[in-house]
PyMOL Python script that loads the backbone (N, CA, C, O; Angstrom):
from pymol import cmd

cmd.read_pdbstr("""\
ATOM      1  N   UNK A   1       0.825  -1.194   0.000  1.00  0.00           N
ATOM      2  CA  UNK A   1       0.000   0.000   0.000  1.00  0.00           C
ATOM      3  C   UNK A   1       0.868   1.257   0.000  1.00  0.00           C
ATOM      4  O   UNK A   1       0.589   2.217  -0.718  1.00  0.00           O
ATOM      5  N   UNK A   2       1.920   1.238   0.812  1.00  0.00           N
ATOM      6  CA  UNK A   2       2.797   2.403   0.897  1.00  0.00           C
ATOM      7  C   UNK A   2       3.515   2.649  -0.432  1.00  0.00           C
ATOM      8  O   UNK A   2       3.746   3.797  -0.812  1.00  0.00           O
ATOM      9  N   UNK A   3       3.867   1.573  -1.133  1.00  0.00           N
ATOM     10  CA  UNK A   3       4.533   1.719  -2.425  1.00  0.00           C
ATOM     11  C   UNK A   3       3.622   2.419  -3.428  1.00  0.00           C
ATOM     12  O   UNK A   3       4.082   3.244  -4.218  1.00  0.00           O
ATOM     13  N   UNK A   4       2.341   2.094  -3.398  1.00  0.00           N
ATOM     14  CA  UNK A   4       1.390   2.724  -4.317  1.00  0.00           C
ATOM     15  C   UNK A   4       1.274   4.213  -4.037  1.00  0.00           C
ATOM     16  O   UNK A   4       1.216   5.018  -4.966  1.00  0.00           O
ATOM     17  N   UNK A   5       1.240   4.585  -2.763  1.00  0.00           N
ATOM     18  CA  UNK A   5       1.129   6.000  -2.396  1.00  0.00           C
ATOM     19  C   UNK A   5       2.373   6.757  -2.854  1.00  0.00           C
ATOM     20  O   UNK A   5       2.266   7.861  -3.387  1.00  0.00           O
ATOM     21  N   UNK A   6       3.537   6.178  -2.650  1.00  0.00           N
ATOM     22  CA  UNK A   6       4.781   6.814  -3.080  1.00  0.00           C
ATOM     23  C   UNK A   6       4.819   6.936  -4.600  1.00  0.00           C
ATOM     24  O   UNK A   6       5.247   7.964  -5.126  1.00  0.00           O
ATOM     25  N   UNK A   7       4.379   5.905  -5.308  1.00  0.00           N
ATOM     26  CA  UNK A   7       4.367   5.935  -6.768  1.00  0.00           C
ATOM     27  C   UNK A   7       3.427   7.019  -7.289  1.00  0.00           C
ATOM     28  O   UNK A   7       3.782   7.760  -8.206  1.00  0.00           O
ATOM     29  N   UNK A   8       2.246   7.114  -6.718  1.00  0.00           N
ATOM     30  CA  UNK A   8       1.293   8.151  -7.140  1.00  0.00           C
ATOM     31  C   UNK A   8       1.863   9.533  -6.858  1.00  0.00           C
ATOM     32  O   UNK A   8       1.738  10.435  -7.686  1.00  0.00           O
ATOM     33  N   UNK A   9       2.482   9.707  -5.707  1.00  0.00           N
ATOM     34  CA  UNK A   9       3.097  10.995  -5.375  1.00  0.00           C
ATOM     35  C   UNK A   9       4.194  11.370  -6.351  1.00  0.00           C
ATOM     36  O   UNK A   9       4.305  12.529  -6.749  1.00  0.00           O
ATOM     37  N   UNK A  10       5.005  10.398  -6.739  1.00  0.00           N
ATOM     38  CA  UNK A  10       6.076  10.659  -7.701  1.00  0.00           C
ATOM     39  C   UNK A  10       5.509  11.027  -9.068  1.00  0.00           C
ATOM     40  O   UNK A  10       6.023  11.929  -9.730  1.00  0.00           O
ATOM     41  N   UNK A  11       4.463  10.340  -9.491  1.00  0.00           N
ATOM     42  CA  UNK A  11       3.850  10.647 -10.786  1.00  0.00           C
ATOM     43  C   UNK A  11       3.214  12.027 -10.791  1.00  0.00           C
ATOM     44  O   UNK A  11       3.327  12.759 -11.774  1.00  0.00           O
ATOM     45  N   UNK A  12       2.549  12.388  -9.705  1.00  0.00           N
ATOM     46  CA  UNK A  12       1.932  13.718  -9.617  1.00  0.00           C
ATOM     47  C   UNK A  12       3.013  14.791  -9.642  1.00  0.00           C
ATOM     48  O   UNK A  12       2.858  15.812 -10.311  1.00  0.00           O
ATOM     49  N   UNK A  13       4.101  14.569  -8.922  1.00  0.00           N
ATOM     50  CA  UNK A  13       5.205  15.532  -8.921  1.00  0.00           C
ATOM     51  C   UNK A  13       5.834  15.689 -10.290  1.00  0.00           C
ATOM     52  O   UNK A  13       6.157  16.801 -10.706  1.00  0.00           O
ATOM     53  N   UNK A  14       6.010  14.585 -10.989  1.00  0.00           N
ATOM     54  CA  UNK A  14       6.592  14.645 -12.331  1.00  0.00           C
ATOM     55  C   UNK A  14       5.663  15.348 -13.303  1.00  0.00           C
ATOM     56  O   UNK A  14       6.121  16.118 -14.147  1.00  0.00           O
ATOM     57  N   UNK A  15       4.383  15.099 -13.201  1.00  0.00           N
ATOM     58  CA  UNK A  15       3.414  15.723 -14.101  1.00  0.00           C
ATOM     59  C   UNK A  15       3.293  17.215 -13.836  1.00  0.00           C
ATOM     60  O   UNK A  15       3.043  17.986 -14.763  1.00  0.00           O
ATOM     61  N   UNK A  16       3.465  17.632 -12.599  1.00  0.00           N
ATOM     62  CA  UNK A  16       3.339  19.047 -12.253  1.00  0.00           C
ATOM     63  C   UNK A  16       4.424  19.889 -12.908  1.00  0.00           C
ATOM     64  O   UNK A  16       4.226  21.086 -13.119  1.00  0.00           O
ATOM     65  N   UNK A  17       5.566  19.292 -13.236  1.00  0.00           N
ATOM     66  CA  UNK A  17       6.661  20.051 -13.836  1.00  0.00           C
ATOM     67  C   UNK A  17       6.582  20.094 -15.357  1.00  0.00           C
ATOM     68  O   UNK A  17       7.461  20.672 -15.998  1.00  0.00           O
ATOM     69  N   UNK A  18       5.568  19.506 -15.940  1.00  0.00           N
ATOM     70  CA  UNK A  18       5.426  19.464 -17.395  1.00  0.00           C
ATOM     71  C   UNK A  18       4.740  20.722 -17.919  1.00  0.00           C
ATOM     72  O   UNK A  18       4.116  21.468 -17.164  1.00  0.00           O
ATOM     73  N   UNK A  19       4.867  20.942 -19.226  1.00  0.00           N
ATOM     74  CA  UNK A  19       4.152  22.036 -19.872  1.00  0.00           C
ATOM     75  C   UNK A  19       2.678  21.669 -20.010  1.00  0.00           C
ATOM     76  O   UNK A  19       2.282  20.532 -19.751  1.00  0.00           O
ATOM     77  N   UNK A  20       1.883  22.634 -20.415  1.00  0.00           N
ATOM     78  CA  UNK A  20       0.445  22.385 -20.579  1.00  0.00           C
ATOM     79  C   UNK A  20       0.184  21.321 -21.641  1.00  0.00           C
ATOM     80  O   UNK A  20      -0.730  20.511 -21.491  1.00  0.00           O
ATOM     81  N   UNK A  21       0.972  21.313 -22.706  1.00  0.00           N
ATOM     82  CA  UNK A  21       0.795  20.302 -23.748  1.00  0.00           C
ATOM     83  C   UNK A  21       1.110  18.910 -23.218  1.00  0.00           C
ATOM     84  O   UNK A  21       0.374  17.958 -23.479  1.00  0.00           O
ATOM     85  N   UNK A  22       2.208  18.792 -22.471  1.00  0.00           N
ATOM     86  CA  UNK A  22       2.586  17.492 -21.914  1.00  0.00           C
ATOM     87  C   UNK A  22       1.561  17.009 -20.897  1.00  0.00           C
ATOM     88  O   UNK A  22       1.218  15.827 -20.866  1.00  0.00           O
ATOM     89  N   UNK A  23       1.072  17.928 -20.065  1.00  0.00           N
ATOM     90  CA  UNK A  23       0.052  17.559 -19.086  1.00  0.00           C
ATOM     91  C   UNK A  23      -1.227  17.122 -19.788  1.00  0.00           C
ATOM     92  O   UNK A  23      -1.833  16.117 -19.418  1.00  0.00           O
ATOM     93  N   UNK A  24      -1.634  17.880 -20.800  1.00  0.00           N
ATOM     94  CA  UNK A  24      -2.843  17.530 -21.542  1.00  0.00           C
ATOM     95  C   UNK A  24      -2.732  16.176 -22.214  1.00  0.00           C
ATOM     96  O   UNK A  24      -3.693  15.407 -22.236  1.00  0.00           O
ATOM     97  N   UNK A  25      -1.561  15.884 -22.763  1.00  0.00           N
ATOM     98  CA  UNK A  25      -1.340  14.592 -23.405  1.00  0.00           C
ATOM     99  C   UNK A  25      -1.438  13.455 -22.402  1.00  0.00           C
ATOM    100  O   UNK A  25      -2.102  12.451 -22.658  1.00  0.00           O
ATOM    101  N   UNK A  26      -0.779  13.612 -21.261  1.00  0.00           N
ATOM    102  CA  UNK A  26      -0.787  12.552 -20.243  1.00  0.00           C
ATOM    103  C   UNK A  26      -2.180  12.334 -19.667  1.00  0.00           C
ATOM    104  O   UNK A  26      -2.626  11.196 -19.523  1.00  0.00           O
ATOM    105  N   UNK A  27      -2.857  13.409 -19.342  1.00  0.00           N
ATOM    106  CA  UNK A  27      -4.202  13.284 -18.770  1.00  0.00           C
ATOM    107  C   UNK A  27      -5.171  12.722 -19.810  1.00  0.00           C
ATOM    108  O   UNK A  27      -5.993  11.863 -19.492  1.00  0.00           O
ATOM    109  N   UNK A  28      -5.078  13.201 -21.043  1.00  0.00           N
ATOM    110  CA  UNK A  28      -5.948  12.698 -22.104  1.00  0.00           C
ATOM    111  C   UNK A  28      -5.719  11.229 -22.401  1.00  0.00           C
ATOM    112  O   UNK A  28      -6.673  10.478 -22.604  1.00  0.00           O
ATOM    113  N   UNK A  29      -4.457  10.814 -22.428  1.00  0.00           N
ATOM    114  CA  UNK A  29      -4.150   9.408 -22.700  1.00  0.00           C
ATOM    115  C   UNK A  29      -4.651   8.511 -21.578  1.00  0.00           C
ATOM    116  O   UNK A  29      -5.214   7.447 -21.834  1.00  0.00           O
ATOM    117  N   UNK A  30      -4.451   8.933 -20.350  1.00  0.00           N
ATOM    118  CA  UNK A  30      -4.926   8.134 -19.213  1.00  0.00           C
ATOM    119  C   UNK A  30      -6.432   8.018 -19.189  1.00  0.00           C
ATOM    120  O   UNK A  30      -6.978   6.932 -18.994  1.00  0.00           O
ATOM    121  N   UNK A  31      -7.100   9.134 -19.387  1.00  0.00           N
ATOM    122  CA  UNK A  31      -8.561   9.130 -19.394  1.00  0.00           C
ATOM    123  C   UNK A  31      -9.097   8.321 -20.571  1.00  0.00           C
ATOM    124  O   UNK A  31     -10.037   7.542 -20.417  1.00  0.00           O
ATOM    125  N   UNK A  32      -8.499   8.507 -21.745  1.00  0.00           N
ATOM    126  CA  UNK A  32      -8.932   7.757 -22.923  1.00  0.00           C
ATOM    127  C   UNK A  32      -8.752   6.261 -22.758  1.00  0.00           C
ATOM    128  O   UNK A  32      -9.593   5.479 -23.201  1.00  0.00           O
ATOM    129  N   UNK A  33      -7.656   5.856 -22.119  1.00  0.00           N
ATOM    130  CA  UNK A  33      -7.416   4.431 -21.895  1.00  0.00           C
ATOM    131  C   UNK A  33      -8.462   3.840 -20.960  1.00  0.00           C
ATOM    132  O   UNK A  33      -8.967   2.742 -21.195  1.00  0.00           O
ATOM    133  N   UNK A  34      -8.780   4.567 -19.907  1.00  0.00           N
ATOM    134  CA  UNK A  34      -9.790   4.075 -18.958  1.00  0.00           C
ATOM    135  C   UNK A  34     -11.154   3.966 -19.632  1.00  0.00           C
ATOM    136  O   UNK A  34     -11.832   2.947 -19.503  1.00  0.00           O
ATOM    137  N   UNK A  35     -11.553   5.005 -20.346  1.00  0.00           N
ATOM    138  CA  UNK A  35     -12.867   4.994 -21.006  1.00  0.00           C
ATOM    139  C   UNK A  35     -12.905   3.936 -22.108  1.00  0.00           C
ATOM    140  O   UNK A  35     -13.872   3.180 -22.205  1.00  0.00           O
ATOM    141  N   UNK A  36     -11.853   3.875 -22.945  1.00  0.00           N
ATOM    142  CA  UNK A  36     -11.816   2.883 -24.023  1.00  0.00           C
ATOM    143  C   UNK A  36     -11.842   1.462 -23.502  1.00  0.00           C
ATOM    144  O   UNK A  36     -12.512   0.602 -24.074  1.00  0.00           O
ATOM    145  N   UNK A  37     -11.122   1.206 -22.423  1.00  0.00           N
ATOM    146  CA  UNK A  37     -11.122  -0.126 -21.826  1.00  0.00           C
ATOM    147  C   UNK A  37     -12.450  -0.483 -21.203  1.00  0.00           C
ATOM    148  O   UNK A  37     -12.898  -1.626 -21.296  1.00  0.00           O
ATOM    149  N   UNK A  38     -13.092   0.501 -20.561  1.00  0.00           N
ATOM    150  CA  UNK A  38     -14.381   0.242 -19.913  1.00  0.00           C
ATOM    151  C   UNK A  38     -15.486   0.003 -20.942  1.00  0.00           C
ATOM    152  O   UNK A  38     -16.341  -0.862 -20.750  1.00  0.00           O
ATOM    153  N   UNK A  39     -15.469   0.764 -22.024  1.00  0.00           N
ATOM    154  CA  UNK A  39     -16.526   0.644 -23.030  1.00  0.00           C
ATOM    155  C   UNK A  39     -16.403  -0.663 -23.811  1.00  0.00           C
ATOM    156  O   UNK A  39     -17.404  -1.339 -24.048  1.00  0.00           O
ATOM    157  N   UNK A  40     -15.182  -1.023 -24.211  1.00  0.00           N
ATOM    158  CA  UNK A  40     -15.003  -2.215 -25.044  1.00  0.00           C
ATOM    159  C   UNK A  40     -14.643  -3.461 -24.243  1.00  0.00           C
ATOM    160  O   UNK A  40     -14.726  -4.579 -24.754  1.00  0.00           O
ATOM    161  N   UNK A  41     -14.248  -3.270 -23.004  1.00  0.00           N
ATOM    162  CA  UNK A  41     -13.834  -4.375 -22.134  1.00  0.00           C
ATOM    163  C   UNK A  41     -12.676  -5.168 -22.753  1.00  0.00           C
ATOM    164  O   UNK A  41     -12.631  -6.395 -22.663  1.00  0.00           O
ATOM    165  N   UNK A  42     -11.731  -4.434 -23.391  1.00  0.00           N
ATOM    166  CA  UNK A  42     -10.576  -5.092 -24.003  1.00  0.00           C
ATOM    167  C   UNK A  42      -9.357  -4.180 -23.932  1.00  0.00           C
ATOM    168  O   UNK A  42      -9.472  -2.965 -23.770  1.00  0.00           O
ATOM    169  N   UNK A  43      -8.173  -4.809 -24.058  1.00  0.00           N
ATOM    170  CA  UNK A  43      -6.934  -4.032 -24.075  1.00  0.00           C
ATOM    171  C   UNK A  43      -6.835  -3.209 -25.354  1.00  0.00           C
ATOM    172  O   UNK A  43      -6.292  -2.105 -25.340  1.00  0.00           O
ATOM    173  N   UNK A  44      -7.349  -3.734 -26.449  1.00  0.00           N
ATOM    174  CA  UNK A  44      -7.318  -2.995 -27.708  1.00  0.00           C
ATOM    175  C   UNK A  44      -8.102  -1.702 -27.629  1.00  0.00           C
ATOM    176  O   UNK A  44      -7.666  -0.665 -28.129  1.00  0.00           O
ATOM    177  N   UNK A  45      -9.265  -1.772 -26.998  1.00  0.00           N
ATOM    178  CA  UNK A  45     -10.067  -0.564 -26.813  1.00  0.00           C
ATOM    179  C   UNK A  45      -9.363   0.450 -25.935  1.00  0.00           C
ATOM    180  O   UNK A  45      -9.456   1.656 -26.164  1.00  0.00           O
ATOM    181  N   UNK A  46      -8.654  -0.048 -24.921  1.00  0.00           N
ATOM    182  CA  UNK A  46      -7.899   0.849 -24.048  1.00  0.00           C
ATOM    183  C   UNK A  46      -6.768   1.525 -24.820  1.00  0.00           C
ATOM    184  O   UNK A  46      -6.486   2.706 -24.612  1.00  0.00           O
ATOM    185  N   UNK A  47      -6.121   0.771 -25.712  1.00  0.00           N
ATOM    186  CA  UNK A  47      -5.028   1.340 -26.504  1.00  0.00           C
ATOM    187  C   UNK A  47      -5.542   2.410 -27.460  1.00  0.00           C
ATOM    188  O   UNK A  47      -4.941   3.477 -27.588  1.00  0.00           O
ATOM    189  N   UNK A  48      -6.649   2.124 -28.128  1.00  0.00           N
ATOM    190  CA  UNK A  48      -7.235   3.108 -29.045  1.00  0.00           C
ATOM    191  C   UNK A  48      -7.685   4.342 -28.269  1.00  0.00           C
ATOM    192  O   UNK A  48      -7.478   5.469 -28.719  1.00  0.00           O
ATOM    193  N   UNK A  49      -8.292   4.135 -27.115  1.00  0.00           N
ATOM    194  CA  UNK A  49      -8.717   5.254 -26.275  1.00  0.00           C
ATOM    195  C   UNK A  49      -7.545   6.092 -25.807  1.00  0.00           C
ATOM    196  O   UNK A  49      -7.645   7.317 -25.739  1.00  0.00           O
ATOM    197  N   UNK A  50      -6.425   5.439 -25.480  1.00  0.00           N
ATOM    198  CA  UNK A  50      -5.236   6.171 -25.038  1.00  0.00           C
ATOM    199  C   UNK A  50      -4.675   7.040 -26.156  1.00  0.00           C
ATOM    200  O   UNK A  50      -4.285   8.184 -25.922  1.00  0.00           O
ATOM    201  N   UNK A  51      -4.636   6.500 -27.366  1.00  0.00           N
ATOM    202  CA  UNK A  51      -4.127   7.276 -28.501  1.00  0.00           C
ATOM    203  C   UNK A  51      -5.046   8.457 -28.794  1.00  0.00           C
ATOM    204  O   UNK A  51      -4.577   9.584 -28.954  1.00  0.00           O
ATOM    205  N   UNK A  52      -6.340   8.206 -28.863  1.00  0.00           N
ATOM    206  CA  UNK A  52      -7.292   9.282 -29.155  1.00  0.00           C
ATOM    207  C   UNK A  52      -7.274  10.338 -28.050  1.00  0.00           C
ATOM    208  O   UNK A  52      -7.274  11.537 -28.331  1.00  0.00           O
ATOM    209  N   UNK A  53      -7.258   9.896 -26.810  1.00  0.00           N
ATOM    210  CA  UNK A  53      -7.225  10.842 -25.695  1.00  0.00           C
ATOM    211  C   UNK A  53      -5.931  11.624 -25.644  1.00  0.00           C
ATOM    212  O   UNK A  53      -5.939  12.817 -25.340  1.00  0.00           O
ATOM    213  N   UNK A  54      -4.816  10.967 -25.939  1.00  0.00           N
ATOM    214  CA  UNK A  54      -3.532  11.660 -25.951  1.00  0.00           C
ATOM    215  C   UNK A  54      -3.463  12.733 -27.022  1.00  0.00           C
ATOM    216  O   UNK A  54      -2.971  13.834 -26.772  1.00  0.00           O
ATOM    217  N   UNK A  55      -3.951  12.422 -28.211  1.00  0.00           N
ATOM    218  CA  UNK A  55      -3.965  13.416 -29.292  1.00  0.00           C
ATOM    219  C   UNK A  55      -4.860  14.599 -28.950  1.00  0.00           C
ATOM    220  O   UNK A  55      -4.490  15.753 -29.167  1.00  0.00           O
ATOM    221  N   UNK A  56      -6.031  14.306 -28.417  1.00  0.00           N
ATOM    222  CA  UNK A  56      -6.954  15.376 -28.041  1.00  0.00           C
ATOM    223  C   UNK A  56      -6.358  16.232 -26.932  1.00  0.00           C
ATOM    224  O   UNK A  56      -6.421  17.460 -26.990  1.00  0.00           O
ATOM    225  N   UNK A  57      -5.782  15.588 -25.924  1.00  0.00           N
ATOM    226  CA  UNK A  57      -5.166  16.329 -24.828  1.00  0.00           C
ATOM    227  C   UNK A  57      -4.008  17.191 -25.285  1.00  0.00           C
ATOM    228  O   UNK A  57      -3.821  18.300 -24.785  1.00  0.00           O
ATOM    229  N   UNK A  58      -3.227  16.690 -26.233  1.00  0.00           N
ATOM    230  CA  UNK A  58      -2.107  17.476 -26.757  1.00  0.00           C
ATOM    231  C   UNK A  58      -2.600  18.706 -27.499  1.00  0.00           C
ATOM    232  O   UNK A  58      -2.026  19.786 -27.363  1.00  0.00           O
ATOM    233  N   UNK A  59      -3.652  18.550 -28.278  1.00  0.00           N
ATOM    234  CA  UNK A  59      -4.205  19.698 -29.005  1.00  0.00           C
ATOM    235  C   UNK A  59      -4.761  20.744 -28.054  1.00  0.00           C
ATOM    236  O   UNK A  59      -4.560  21.941 -28.256  1.00  0.00           O
ATOM    237  N   UNK A  60      -5.455  20.301 -27.025  1.00  0.00           N
ATOM    238  CA  UNK A  60      -6.004  21.245 -26.048  1.00  0.00           C
ATOM    239  C   UNK A  60      -4.874  21.927 -25.286  1.00  0.00           C
ATOM    240  O   UNK A  60      -4.907  23.141 -25.084  1.00  0.00           O
ATOM    241  N   UNK A  61      -3.877  21.158 -24.864  1.00  0.00           N
ATOM    242  CA  UNK A  61      -2.752  21.736 -24.143  1.00  0.00           C
ATOM    243  C   UNK A  61      -1.958  22.709 -24.986  1.00  0.00           C
ATOM    244  O   UNK A  61      -1.482  23.726 -24.481  1.00  0.00           O
ATOM    245  N   UNK A  62      -1.811  22.410 -26.263  1.00  0.00           N
ATOM    246  CA  UNK A  62      -1.056  23.285 -27.153  1.00  0.00           C
ATOM    247  C   UNK A  62      -1.767  24.618 -27.350  1.00  0.00           C
ATOM    248  O   UNK A  62      -1.112  25.650 -27.498  1.00  0.00           O
ATOM    249  N   UNK A  63      -3.079  24.611 -27.356  1.00  0.00           N
ATOM    250  CA  UNK A  63      -3.818  25.849 -27.561  1.00  0.00           C
ATOM    251  C   UNK A  63      -3.684  26.781 -26.369  1.00  0.00           C
ATOM    252  O   UNK A  63      -3.924  27.982 -26.497  1.00  0.00           O
ATOM    253  N   UNK A  64      -3.305  26.252 -25.212  1.00  0.00           N
ATOM    254  CA  UNK A  64      -3.136  27.071 -24.015  1.00  0.00           C
ATOM    255  C   UNK A  64      -1.794  27.796 -24.049  1.00  0.00           C
ATOM    256  O   UNK A  64      -1.673  28.903 -23.523  1.00  0.00           O
ATOM    257  N   UNK A  65      -0.802  27.190 -24.655  1.00  0.00           N
ATOM    258  CA  UNK A  65       0.538  27.760 -24.690  1.00  0.00           C
ATOM    259  C   UNK A  65       0.650  28.806 -25.795  1.00  0.00           C
ATOM    260  O   UNK A  65      -0.272  28.991 -26.590  1.00  0.00           O
ATOM    261  N   UNK A  66       1.787  29.484 -25.830  1.00  0.00           N
ATOM    262  CA  UNK A  66       2.027  30.489 -26.867  1.00  0.00           C
ATOM    263  C   UNK A  66       2.060  29.823 -28.233  1.00  0.00           C
ATOM    264  O   UNK A  66       2.777  28.845 -28.440  1.00  0.00           O
ATOM    265  N   UNK A  67       1.294  30.349 -29.143  1.00  0.00           N
ATOM    266  CA  UNK A  67       1.248  29.776 -30.489  1.00  0.00           C
ATOM    267  C   UNK A  67       2.559  30.056 -31.220  1.00  0.00           C
ATOM    268  O   UNK A  67       3.104  31.158 -31.167  1.00  0.00           O
ATOM    269  N   UNK A  68       3.041  29.029 -31.898  1.00  0.00           N
ATOM    270  CA  UNK A  68       4.250  29.175 -32.686  1.00  0.00           C
ATOM    271  C   UNK A  68       5.533  29.013 -31.896  1.00  0.00           C
ATOM    272  O   UNK A  68       6.622  29.108 -32.463  1.00  0.00           O
ATOM    273  N   UNK A  69       5.428  28.768 -30.594  1.00  0.00           N
ATOM    274  CA  UNK A  69       6.613  28.585 -29.759  1.00  0.00           C
ATOM    275  C   UNK A  69       6.621  27.178 -29.187  1.00  0.00           C
ATOM    276  O   UNK A  69       5.578  26.636 -28.822  1.00  0.00           O
ATOM    277  N   UNK A  70       7.796  26.601 -29.113  1.00  0.00           N
ATOM    278  CA  UNK A  70       7.972  25.263 -28.557  1.00  0.00           C
ATOM    279  C   UNK A  70       8.983  25.327 -27.427  1.00  0.00           C
ATOM    280  O   UNK A  70       9.742  26.289 -27.307  1.00  0.00           O
ATOM    281  N   UNK A  71       8.983  24.300 -26.610  1.00  0.00           N
ATOM    282  CA  UNK A  71       9.935  24.231 -25.510  1.00  0.00           C
ATOM    283  C   UNK A  71      11.011  23.226 -25.895  1.00  0.00           C
ATOM    284  O   UNK A  71      10.719  22.089 -26.266  1.00  0.00           O
ATOM    285  N   UNK A  72      12.249  23.664 -25.801  1.00  0.00           N
ATOM    286  CA  UNK A  72      13.397  22.840 -26.139  1.00  0.00           C
ATOM    287  C   UNK A  72      14.299  22.711 -24.920  1.00  0.00           C
ATOM    288  O   UNK A  72      14.137  23.429 -23.933  1.00  0.00           O
ATOM    289  N   UNK A  73      15.251  21.789 -25.004  1.00  0.00           N
ATOM    290  CA  UNK A  73      16.270  21.640 -23.959  1.00  0.00           C
ATOM    291  C   UNK A  73      17.636  21.877 -24.592  1.00  0.00           C
ATOM    292  O   UNK A  73      17.923  21.388 -25.684  1.00  0.00           O
ATOM    293  N   UNK A  74      18.475  22.639 -23.885  1.00  0.00           N
ATOM    294  CA  UNK A  74      19.836  22.827 -24.376  1.00  0.00           C
ATOM    295  C   UNK A  74      20.698  21.641 -23.955  1.00  0.00           C
ATOM    296  O   UNK A  74      20.204  20.702 -23.331  1.00  0.00           O
ATOM    297  N   UNK A  75      21.964  21.682 -24.288  1.00  0.00           N
ATOM    298  CA  UNK A  75      22.824  20.532 -24.013  1.00  0.00           C
ATOM    299  C   UNK A  75      23.066  20.305 -22.530  1.00  0.00           C
ATOM    300  O   UNK A  75      23.573  19.254 -22.139  1.00  0.00           O
ATOM    301  N   UNK A  76      22.707  21.283 -21.697  1.00  0.00           N
ATOM    302  CA  UNK A  76      22.845  21.130 -20.247  1.00  0.00           C
ATOM    303  C   UNK A  76      21.544  20.689 -19.585  1.00  0.00           C
ATOM    304  O   UNK A  76      21.483  20.545 -18.364  1.00  0.00           O
ATOM    305  N   UNK A  77      20.508  20.474 -20.387  1.00  0.00           N
ATOM    306  CA  UNK A  77      19.231  20.015 -19.860  1.00  0.00           C
ATOM    307  C   UNK A  77      18.287  21.126 -19.452  1.00  0.00           C
ATOM    308  O   UNK A  77      17.191  20.856 -18.960  1.00  0.00           O
ATOM    309  N   UNK A  78      18.694  22.376 -19.647  1.00  0.00           N
ATOM    310  CA  UNK A  78      17.821  23.498 -19.283  1.00  0.00           C
ATOM    311  C   UNK A  78      16.759  23.686 -20.356  1.00  0.00           C
ATOM    312  O   UNK A  78      17.032  23.534 -21.547  1.00  0.00           O
ATOM    313  N   UNK A  79      15.562  24.012 -19.931  1.00  0.00           N
ATOM    314  CA  UNK A  79      14.455  24.221 -20.866  1.00  0.00           C
ATOM    315  C   UNK A  79      14.409  25.682 -21.285  1.00  0.00           C
ATOM    316  O   UNK A  79      14.627  26.581 -20.473  1.00  0.00           O
ATOM    317  N   UNK A  80      14.121  25.909 -22.570  1.00  0.00           N
ATOM    318  CA  UNK A  80      13.937  27.267 -23.066  1.00  0.00           C
ATOM    319  C   UNK A  80      12.860  27.253 -24.138  1.00  0.00           C
ATOM    320  O   UNK A  80      12.549  26.210 -24.712  1.00  0.00           O
ATOM    321  N   UNK A  81      12.297  28.421 -24.399  1.00  0.00           N
ATOM    322  CA  UNK A  81      11.206  28.560 -25.353  1.00  0.00           C
ATOM    323  C   UNK A  81      11.712  29.313 -26.575  1.00  0.00           C
ATOM    324  O   UNK A  81      12.381  30.338 -26.446  1.00  0.00           O
ATOM    325  N   UNK A  82      11.390  28.803 -27.763  1.00  0.00           N
ATOM    326  CA  UNK A  82      11.785  29.443 -29.015  1.00  0.00           C
ATOM    327  C   UNK A  82      10.751  29.091 -30.080  1.00  0.00           C
ATOM    328  O   UNK A  82       9.918  28.205 -29.887  1.00  0.00           O
ATOM    329  N   UNK A  83      10.819  29.800 -31.204  1.00  0.00           N
ATOM    330  CA  UNK A  83       9.895  29.504 -32.306  1.00  0.00           C
ATOM    331  C   UNK A  83      10.043  28.048 -32.729  1.00  0.00           C
ATOM    332  O   UNK A  83      11.150  27.514 -32.786  1.00  0.00           O
ATOM    333  N   UNK A  84       8.921  27.420 -33.022  1.00  0.00           N
ATOM    334  CA  UNK A  84       8.946  26.019 -33.451  1.00  0.00           C
ATOM    335  C   UNK A  84       9.652  25.902 -34.792  1.00  0.00           C
ATOM    336  O   UNK A  84       9.571  26.802 -35.628  1.00  0.00           O
ATOM    337  N   UNK A  85      10.333  24.807 -34.987  1.00  0.00           N
ATOM    338  CA  UNK A  85      11.075  24.576 -36.236  1.00  0.00           C
ATOM    339  C   UNK A  85      10.196  23.929 -37.252  1.00  0.00           C
ATOM    340  O   UNK A  85      10.639  23.656 -38.367  1.00  0.00           O
TER     341      UNK A  85
END
""", "prot")
cmd.dss("prot")
cmd.show_as("cartoon", "prot")
cmd.util.cbc("prot")
cmd.orient("prot")
């Protein structure tokens, strides 16, 4: 039980440091997988739901961020924002 609590805490902490697009993708994929699996009662349905939810979440998250700008990492691992390539 304690391992599950620690794992959930670590996942929440990791997700909190993501951009809106990354958060939207993760939340959309998780929600889509749960709904797809519940509706079809199969792993295939969960996979399709995860893909559809992830794409939708990414689009919603991207619309929240600055249009035309992406987040990159330099060679030292620092994040910076610049025009998308």
